[in-house]
Structures are given as structure tokens and as C-alpha cells.
C-alpha positions in Angstrom: -18.8 -7.9 -15.2 -15.3 -9.7 -15.1 -15.1 -11.2 -10.7 -10.6 -12.2 -9.9 -10.2 -14.6 -7.3 -8.4 -17.4 -6.9 -10.6 -19.3 -4.9 -12.4 -20.7 -7.6 -15.8 -22.0 -5.3 -16.5 -18.2 -4.2 -15.6 -17.4 -8.4 -18.3 -19.9 -9.1 -20.6 -19.7 -6.8 -20.7 -15.0 -7.9 -20.8 -15.9 -11.4 -23.8 -18.6 -11.1 -25.5 -16.2 -8.5 -25.2 -13.1 -10.8 -26.7 -14.9 -14.2 -29.4 -14.8 -12.1 -29.3 -11.5 -11.8 -28.9 -11.5 -16.0 -26.2 -10.1 -15.3 -23.5 -12.1 -17.7 -20.4 -12.5 -15.7 -17.0 -14.1 -16.5 -14.2 -15.9 -13.7 -11.2 -16.1 -13.8 -8.6 -17.0 -10.4 -5.3 -15.2 -11.5 -3.6 -12.0 -12.6 -2.6 -13.8 -15.6 -6.1 -14.3 -16.9 -7.5 -10.9 -15.3 -5.1 -8.9 -18.1 -6.3 -11.5 -20.9 -9.4 -11.1 -20.3 -9.6 -7.3 -19.8 -7.1 -6.9 -22.8 -9.6 -9.4 -25.2 -11.6 -7.1 -26.3 -14.8 -8.2 -24.7 -15.5 -5.3 -22.6 -16.6 -4.8 -19.4 -19.2 -3.2 -17.5 -17.4 -3.7 -13.7 -14.3 -5.8 -12.5 -15.0 -7.2 -9.1 -11.1 -7.5 -7.7 -9.9 -10.0 -5.1 -7.9 -8.0 -2.9 -4.7 -10.6 -2.3 -4.4 -12.3 -5.8 -1.3 -14.6 -5.4 1.3 -13.2 -7.5 0.2 -10.0 -7.0 2.4 -8.1 -3.8 0.8 -4.2 -5.0 -2.9 -4.3 -5.8 -3.0 -0.7 -6.7 -0.5 -1.7 -9.9 -2.7 -3.9 -10.2 -5.6 -1.7 -10.0 -4.0 1.0 -12.2 -3.5 -1.6 -15.1 -6.7 -3.2 -15.2 -7.5 1.4 -15.3 -5.6 2.4 -18.1 -6.4 -1.7 -20.2 -10.3 -0.9 -19.9 -11.1 2.2 -17.9 -14.1 -0.1 -16.1 -15.1 0.1 -12.7 -12.9 -1.4 -10.1 -14.4 -3.1 -6.8 -12.2 -4.6 -4.1 -12.7 -8.1 -2.5 -11.4 -9.2 0.3 -11.8 -10.7 3.6 -8.6 -8.4 4.7 -8.8 -6.5 7.8 -5.7 -4.1 6.3 -7.6 -0.9 5.8 -4.5 1.1 4.7 -4.0 -0.9 1.6 -8.1 -1.3 1.5 -7.9 2.9 1.6 -4.7 2.3 -1.2 -6.8 0.7 -3.4 -10.0 2.5 -2.9 -7.5 5.9 -3.5 -6.0 4.3 -6.8 -9.5 4.2 -8.3 -12.0 1.2 -7.6 -15.1 2.2 -5.7 -15.8 -0.2 -2.4 -14.9 -2.7 -0.3 -17.2 -5.5 -0.6 -16.6 -7.5 2.7 -15.7 -11.7 1.7 -17.1 -12.2 5.5 -20.7 -11.3 4.3 -23.1 -13.3 3.3 -23.0 -15.0 -0.4 -26.5 -13.4 -1.7 -25.2 -9.9 0.1 -22.5 -9.4 -1.9 -24.0 -10.4 -5.0 -26.5 -7.5 -4.9 -24.4 -5.1 -3.7 -22.0 -5.6 -6.9 -25.6 -5.3 -9.2 -26.6 -2.1 -7.1 -23.1 -1.3 -8.1 -23.1 -2.7 -11.5 -26.0 -0.4 -12.2 -25.2 2.6 -10.7 -26.9 2.0 -8.0 -25.9 3.1 -3.5 -25.1 -0.4 -1.7 -25.9 -1.7 1.8 -22.2 0.0 2.8 -19.7 2.0 0.9 -17.0 3.1 3.7 -15.0 4.7 0.4 -15.3 8.0 2.2 -14.2 7.5 5.6 -11.4 4.6 4.5 -10.3 8.0 2.2 -9.9 9.9 5.4 -8.1 7.5 7.7 -6.0 7.4 5.2 -5.2 10.8 5.4 -4.8 10.9 8.5 -2.5 8.7 8.9 -0.4 10.0 6.4 -0.5 13.4 8.1 0.5 10.9 11.4 3.3 10.1 9.8 4.2 12.9 8.5 4.2 14.4 11.7 6.6 11.8 13.1 8.8 12.2 10.1 8.9 16.1 10.7 11.8 16.1 12.7 14.4 13.9 10.7 14.3 16.9 7.5 16.6 19.1 10.0 19.0 16.7 9.3 21.7 17.0 6.7 22.2 14.3 3.9 25.5 12.9 5.8 23.5 13.4 9.8 20.6 11.0 7.8 23.5 8.9 6.3 25.3 8.6 10.0 21.6 8.2 11.4 21.2 5.6 8.7 24.3 3.8 10.1 23.3 3.8 13.7 20.5 2.2 12.7 23.0 -0.7 11.3 24.8 -1.3 14.5 27.6 0.4 13.4 29.9 2.0 15.6 31.4 6.0 15.6 34.6 4.1 14.4 33.0 1.6 12.0 30.8 5.0 10.2 34.4 6.6 10.3 35.3 3.8 8.3 33.4 3.2 6.3 32.5 6.5 5.3 36.5 7.5 5.2 36.5 10.5 7.5 37.2 11.1 10.1 35.8 9.6 13.5 35.7 13.0 15.2 33.7 14.5 11.9 31.9 11.5 13.0 30.5 12.5 16.4 29.9 15.9 15.4 27.4 14.8 13.0 25.7 12.0 16.1 26.4 16.0 18.2 23.8 17.3 15.7 21.8 14.9 15.5 21.1 14.4 18.8 20.7 18.1 18.9 18.1 17.9 15.6 15.8 15.2 17.4 16.2 16.4 21.1 17.0 12.9 22.3 19.9 12.2 24.4 21.8 9.5 22.8 22.4 7.6 19.8 20.0 4.8 21.0 17.6 7.3 21.7 18.1 8.9 18.0 17.7 5.0 16.9 14.3 4.1 18.8 13.4 6.9 17.7 14.1 6.5 14.2 12.9 2.8 14.3 9.5 3.8 16.0 9.2 6.8 13.2 9.6 4.4 10.4 12.5 7.0 9.0 14.6 5.0 6.6 17.7 7.0 4.9 17.3 7.1 1.4 18.6 4.5 -0.5 21.6 7.2 -2.0 22.8 7.4 2.2 23.9 3.6 2.0 26.9 4.4 -0.3 30.7 5.6 1.2 30.4 9.5 1.5 33.6 11.3 1.2 33.2 15.0 2.6 
């Protein structure tokens, strides 16, 4: 078993307790050490991975890399309440999430159970994944009106978000101001709002951003 956590005291505590259950546990504290051990050929039946390892902005990428390398079940160990990130880890292939706030012996008991293929006290993976799907569906619904925008309209809205005036947009895009104003009218109609400010506010609150390709100069 491999324990990966950047807090040495926790890593040592877990590996020590697990050895009391006759579990051969190895601990490390960095992403690089985890990859090195995973590729060493030692073989681990379970990996316990800290959600917030330094230098790992996207734990789902690390999960995917470890899966490709070792194909062992991965359990997330987290003190975070970031429900979306934790659910994304489960979606990426982690089998469970364990809370660092739980007593150490309870965490150890859950790790042992998972290693043996037994159920643990609290495994809310299904609920977390359902909540993530619900969140994405709600986000898709918020963004639905923006799918009606043409490429140029999306580009104009993106520039309005940046605080540019129609004149500035026309100069940057090399089109007439009247053309920009036509795009803006279409944007307001499609988003069912009454002003540029409302359009920008709706875009910001919905989490909409223009595709990167729209950030370059467009030519009619």
C-alpha cells in the first residue's frame, strides 16, 4: 500500500498504524516520490492520495497518471470541503473519499477495509457523483442561451466583458461601429436582456467565457 500525503506526521502515523494490521505500507510526501514509487515495480494493492499535494493543481490528472502506471485502486484523503473537486476525483477513478478530520484509527480502519474489498463506514461516492452531475446539468442550463450566439456575437460579448465600448470593439475588430451595434442588439435579443450591462452581468453570473479563438481580431 502507498500513502501519499505532504504532512509527514500523518504519513508516518498512517503507515505505522497500518503495519499494526499486518499491512505493508509505504509512505511518501511528494508527487514526484509517488510517481517514482508507482513506477518502481514494487506493486501496491491500494494508493491513498492526498487531495492537496503541493505542485498538483489538478489531482484528477495525477489519478489518471497513476492508473496508467499501476492500475491500483486510489482512495482520496482530504481535509477539503470542495465537493466539486472531490467528486471529480471520484469521476476520474478514485474509489472513495476519506476525511482527514476523522480520528486516525477510523481512517486506518477504512483504509484496511478498502484494501480488503470490504465496505467502509461512510462511502458517499454515489451521492457525490450525482451532485456533480446535477451541478453540471444546472450549469449547462445557465449557458444554454449563449449557444444561440454566432461566433462574432460571442466575440463582441467577450469584449464587452472586458469593459470595451462599441467604438473600441470596432477599432480592435476592424469593423464599422454600426456592425458592432447590430451584434450587440442581437446579443440582447438572444439573451433576453435589456442592456449591455445586463448581458455582461448574465455572462459573468453564468460562468460564460468566449472561446479563446474569439479573443483574436475578427474580420467580417
